[in-house]
Structures are given as C-alpha cells and as structure tokens.
N, C-alpha and C positions, 0 to 999 in steps of 0.2 A: 503494499502500500504507500503513496506517493505522501510525503506532503501532505501537499497540495485538496487530497481525495481526502486527508485526515483533517488537516485544517476545516473544512469544507465538509464534517462529523460533529462535529464540535460546531459547530456555525449553529447548527442544526441544532444539537443540544439547545446550546444558548440559548438560541431565537423563542424553540420550544417551552424549556423551563423560565425563561424570566418574562422572555410575555413581549418581546424584542423586536427590532427588524431589522433582518440580513446583514441591511443597507451599514452599520451600527454596530455589530461589531468586526472590528477588526484586530489584531492579534495586542496592538498598544490597550487595548480595552482592562481594566481593573478591570479585576470580579467580584472583589468586597467595594469599591470603590464608584467605579461607575453601574455598576446595577444596583443600589446599598441591598445586595447579598452580609445575612444576617450568615454565624455559623449556621445554623442547619440547612436551608440552602444549598451555603456551599457543600457539604455534607453531600444531601440529591444530586448530587453536581455531578458530585467525584462521585456517588456511584450511579447513577448514572450512566459515565464515566467509563467509567470499570463494565459496564453491559454491553455500551455497544463497541468497543474495540478487546473484548477478549480477558483483558489483566484485571491484576488485583494494586490498588499504592494504597502501601500506608499511609497508616495520618501523620508523620515524617513530612511522607515530600509534597502531601495531601498539602502542608501549611503552606509550603515551599510557591507552591500551581498560584499565587497570582493576577498572573492578566492568563490572556490567549494563546497568547505564540509561547507562553512555558509549563501551560497545560495541554501544545503542541511539539512541545517540542521533547516531555513528555512521555508522552506515549510514543512519540521517533519511536523516543531512543531506548523503550521498552515493548517491545512487539514483537 
C-alpha cells in the first residue's frame, strides 16, 4: 500500500469520525488542536486506524500521533 493510499484511508476515517470536509484534512492538521478532539475521540480514532489497517498501536505510540501526517507515517512504517 502506498503512502498516498494510506493518507486517503486516514482522511476518510477523519472525515467520518470528526465530521469535517475532506479538503480540510491535510497532513499538517493537528488532531487534538484543530479538531478539538478529547482523549476519548482520539482513542476511538486510533481504534479505527487499527481496524482499518490491521495493526496495533500502543498507547505510548498513540500519544505521539499528533497530526494526520504523523498517523500516516506511523502506519506506513508499521504495516
């Protein structure tokens, strides 16, 4: 799976989970600050990533994922 394909899937998860327009989801989008995501929303987002990509993201690693780009990089490096 290419990085671009992963970005598209992450973008779709964010659009559906946070009810935001797809064009606003850039790699620099900060999940916590820009989406006003609380810890529960972030945890649900991480669970959706795990389901979509069939991977496990440790709590420690999840805390480091602050932007869309960071989420894509993590998945790219751990698939």
